[in-house]
C-alpha positions in Angstrom: -86.2 -44.8 -150.9 -83.0 -45.9 -149.2 -83.4 -46.2 -145.4 -80.9 -43.8 -143.8 -80.6 -46.1 -140.8 -79.2 -49.0 -142.9 -75.5 -47.8 -142.9 -75.7 -47.5 -139.1 -77.1 -51.0 -138.7 -74.3 -52.3 -140.9 -71.7 -50.3 -139.0 -72.9 -51.7 -135.6 -72.9 -55.3 -136.9 -69.4 -54.9 -138.3 -68.1 -53.4 -135.1 -69.6 -56.1 -132.9 -68.5 -58.9 -135.2 -64.9 -57.5 -135.2 -65.0 -57.5 -131.4 -66.3 -61.1 -131.3 -63.8 -62.4 -133.9 -60.9 -60.8 -132.0 -62.0 -62.4 -128.7 -62.5 -59.0 -127.0 -66.1 -60.1 -126.6 -65.8 -63.7 -125.4 -68.2 -66.6 -125.9 -70.8 -66.5 -123.2 -69.9 -63.0 -122.2 -72.7 -60.4 -121.7 -73.0 -57.4 -123.9 -73.5 -53.9 -122.3 -77.1 -52.8 -121.8 -79.0 -51.6 -124.9 -78.9 -48.1 -123.5 -75.2 -48.1 -123.2 -74.8 -49.6 -126.7 -77.1 -46.9 -128.1 -74.9 -44.2 -126.6 -71.7 -45.9 -127.8 -72.9 -46.0 -131.4 -74.8 -42.7 -131.2 -78.0 -44.3 -132.5 -81.5 -45.0 -131.5 -82.7 -48.1 -129.7 -84.8 -49.1 -132.7 -81.7 -49.1 -135.0 -79.6 -50.9 -132.4 -82.2 -53.6 -131.9 -82.3 -54.1 -135.7 -78.6 -54.7 -135.7 -78.7 -57.0 -132.7 -81.6 -58.9 -134.3 -79.4 -59.5 -137.4 -76.5 -60.8 -135.4 -78.9 -63.0 -133.5 -80.3 -64.4 -136.7 -76.7 -65.3 -137.7 -76.2 -67.1 -134.4 -73.5 -64.8 -133.2 -75.4 -63.4 -130.1 -78.5 -64.5 -128.2 -80.9 -62.8 -125.8 -82.5 -64.1 -122.6 -85.6 -62.4 -121.3 -84.8 -60.1 -118.3 -81.1 -60.8 -118.6 -79.9 -59.2 -121.8 -77.7 -60.0 -124.7 -74.8 -62.5 -124.7 -72.1 -63.7 -127.2 -73.1 -67.1 -128.5 -70.7 -70.0 -127.6 -69.9 -72.6 -130.3 -72.9 -74.7 -131.4 -73.2 -78.1 -130.1 -72.6 -80.8 -132.7 -75.6 -83.3 -132.8 -75.3 -86.5 -134.8 -78.6 -88.5 -134.5 -76.8 -91.6 -135.9 -74.6 -91.8 -132.8 -76.0 -93.9 -129.9 -75.3 -91.7 -127.0 -77.1 -89.6 -124.4 -77.1 -85.8 -123.7 -74.5 -85.7 -121.0 -72.1 -88.0 -122.8 -72.6 -86.0 -126.1 -71.9 -82.6 -124.4 -69.0 -83.8 -122.3 -67.5 -85.5 -125.3 -67.1 -82.0 -126.9 -65.4 -80.6 -123.9 -68.5 -78.8 -122.6 -70.4 -78.9 -119.3 -73.9 -80.3 -119.4 -76.6 -79.7 -116.8 -80.2 -81.1 -116.5 -83.0 -79.7 -114.4 -86.3 -81.6 -113.9 -89.3 -79.3 -114.2 -91.9 -82.0 -113.5 -92.4 -85.8 -113.5 -95.9 -87.2 -113.3 -98.4 -89.6 -114.8 -101.0 -88.0 -117.1 -103.6 -88.9 -119.6 -102.0 -89.3 -123.0 -103.0 -86.9 -125.7 -104.1 -88.2 -129.1 -100.8 -87.3 -130.6 -98.8 -89.1 -127.9 -101.1 -92.2 -128.2 -100.2 -92.2 -131.9 -96.5 -91.8 -131.4 -96.4 -94.6 -128.7 -99.0 -96.8 -130.5 -101.2 -96.7 -127.4 -105.0 -97.2 -127.3 -107.4 -94.4 -126.6 -107.6 -93.1 -123.0 -104.1 -94.5 -122.1 -101.9 -92.8 -119.4 -98.2 -92.1 -119.8 -95.4 -90.8 -117.6 -94.4 -87.3 -118.6 -91.0 -86.0 -117.7 -90.2 -82.3 -118.5 -86.6 -81.3 -118.4 -84.5 -78.2 -119.0 -81.0 -78.6 -120.2 -77.9 -76.3 -120.3 -74.5 -76.3 -121.9 -71.8 -74.3 -120.1 -74.6 -72.7 -118.0 -76.6 -71.6 -121.0 -80.2 -72.7 -121.5 -80.3 -74.6 -124.8 -83.0 -77.3 -124.7 -86.5 -77.9 -123.4 -87.6 -81.5 -123.7 -90.7 -83.5 -122.9 -90.3 -87.3 -122.5 -93.3 -89.6 -122.7 -92.8 -93.1 -121.3 -95.0 -96.1 -121.6 -95.7 -96.9 -117.8 -95.9 -100.7 -118.5 -92.2 -100.8 -119.1 -91.0 -98.5 -116.3 -92.8 -99.2 -113.0 -91.6 -96.8 -110.2 -89.4 -94.8 -112.5 -90.8 -91.5 -111.3 -89.2 -92.1 -107.9 -85.7 -92.2 -109.5 -83.2 -89.4 -110.0 -84.4 -88.1 -113.3 -81.6 -85.5 -113.7 -79.4 -88.4 -114.8 -79.4 -90.1 -118.2 -82.6 -92.0 -118.9 -80.7 -94.2 -121.3 -78.5 -95.4 -118.4 -81.4 -95.6 -116.0 -83.4 -97.8 -118.4 -80.4 -100.2 -118.7 -79.4 -100.4 -115.1 -82.9 -100.6 -113.5 -85.0 -102.3 -116.2 -82.5 -104.0 -118.5 -84.0 -102.0 -121.4 -81.8 -100.7 -124.2 -82.6 -98.6 -127.2 -83.1 -100.4 -130.5 -84.6 -98.8 -133.5 -85.0 -95.0 -133.2 -86.9 -92.7 -135.5 -86.1 -89.0 -135.8 -88.2 -86.1 -137.2 -86.6 -82.6 -137.4 -88.5 -79.5 -138.3 -87.9 -75.8 -137.8 -90.6 -74.3 -135.5 -91.5 -71.4 -133.3 -91.4 -71.9 -129.6 -94.7 -72.2 -127.9 -95.4 -70.3 -124.6 -94.2 -72.9 -122.2 -91.0 -73.8 -124.0 -90.2 -70.1 -124.6 -90.8 -69.2 -120.9 -88.4 -71.8 -119.5 -85.7 -71.0 -122.1 -86.1 -67.3 -121.3 -86.8 -66.2 -124.9 -89.8 -64.5 -126.5 -92.7 -66.7 -127.5 -92.5 -67.4 -131.2 -88.7 -67.4 -131.2 -87.2 -69.8 -133.8 -86.2 -73.2 -132.7 -85.5 -76.7 -134.0 -88.0 -79.3 -132.9 -86.7 -82.9 -132.8 -89.2 -85.7 -132.3 -87.6 -89.0 -131.4 -89.6 -92.3 -131.1 -87.6 -95.0 -129.3 -87.9 -98.7 -129.6 -86.1 -101.2 -127.4 -84.0 -104.3 -128.1 -87.2 -106.3 -128.4 -88.8 -104.0 -131.0 -91.3 -102.5 -128.5 -91.9 -98.7 -128.7 -91.1 -97.6 -125.1 -91.0 -93.8 -125.1 -90.8 -90.7 -127.2 -89.0 -87.3 -126.8 -90.2 -83.9 -128.0 -87.0 -81.7 -128.0 -87.1 -77.9 -128.5 -83.6 -76.6 -129.2 -82.6 -72.9 -129.4 -82.0 -72.4 -133.1 -78.5 -71.0 -132.5 -77.4 -73.7 -130.0 -77.2 -76.8 -132.2 -75.5 -78.0 -135.4 -76.9 -81.2 -136.8 -74.1 -83.1 -138.5 -74.5 -86.6 -139.9 -71.8 -88.7 -141.6 -73.1 -91.9 -143.3 -70.5 -94.7 -143.4 -69.6 -96.4 -146.7 
């Protein structure tokens, strides 16, 4: 049997898309509260949330826990073949980057990290957890794991800056061969919490294993991107 709520869902989606396309609802702008939207469209919260969920799946709007719904800004272009760092990549697209350090400490390496960094059992690593924004919007939670042998004293540095530049200026270490793995995933509790989304929300996980100019594996990154914040675009030269 046809669901009588479907035409209402379609109508809500069309109305909001029209407002977004016209610029009346601007990128980064907050939508009215769900109660007000329900009254505006003369519908139930259940039907409204279905419509909002469809727009979220299309990457047109996004939700932050305890803050509400917002119009999605343009996705950030991400080319893994370009040798750059986060702040340079974001600024190069006319956007404003921001990095927040959540923690920086030396910890026992898990079996998975030992494998990624090619370390023996019962090794320790430096773990740096950072939260990143574009134009004030939370888009990325990342865990960096560094081989301590190559970066003595790095935990005392300003870790809000580019690690790429810090490696070069303080340790004369530059990236060489880099391996990327990208898979769709669901955000685990910690990543979801700091990104202010529900646990299990869709995301893109990028694992990057970094070698230096001498061929040594020096660190690895586990990146968790909001699924609607990034557009991976790769152009292979002739």
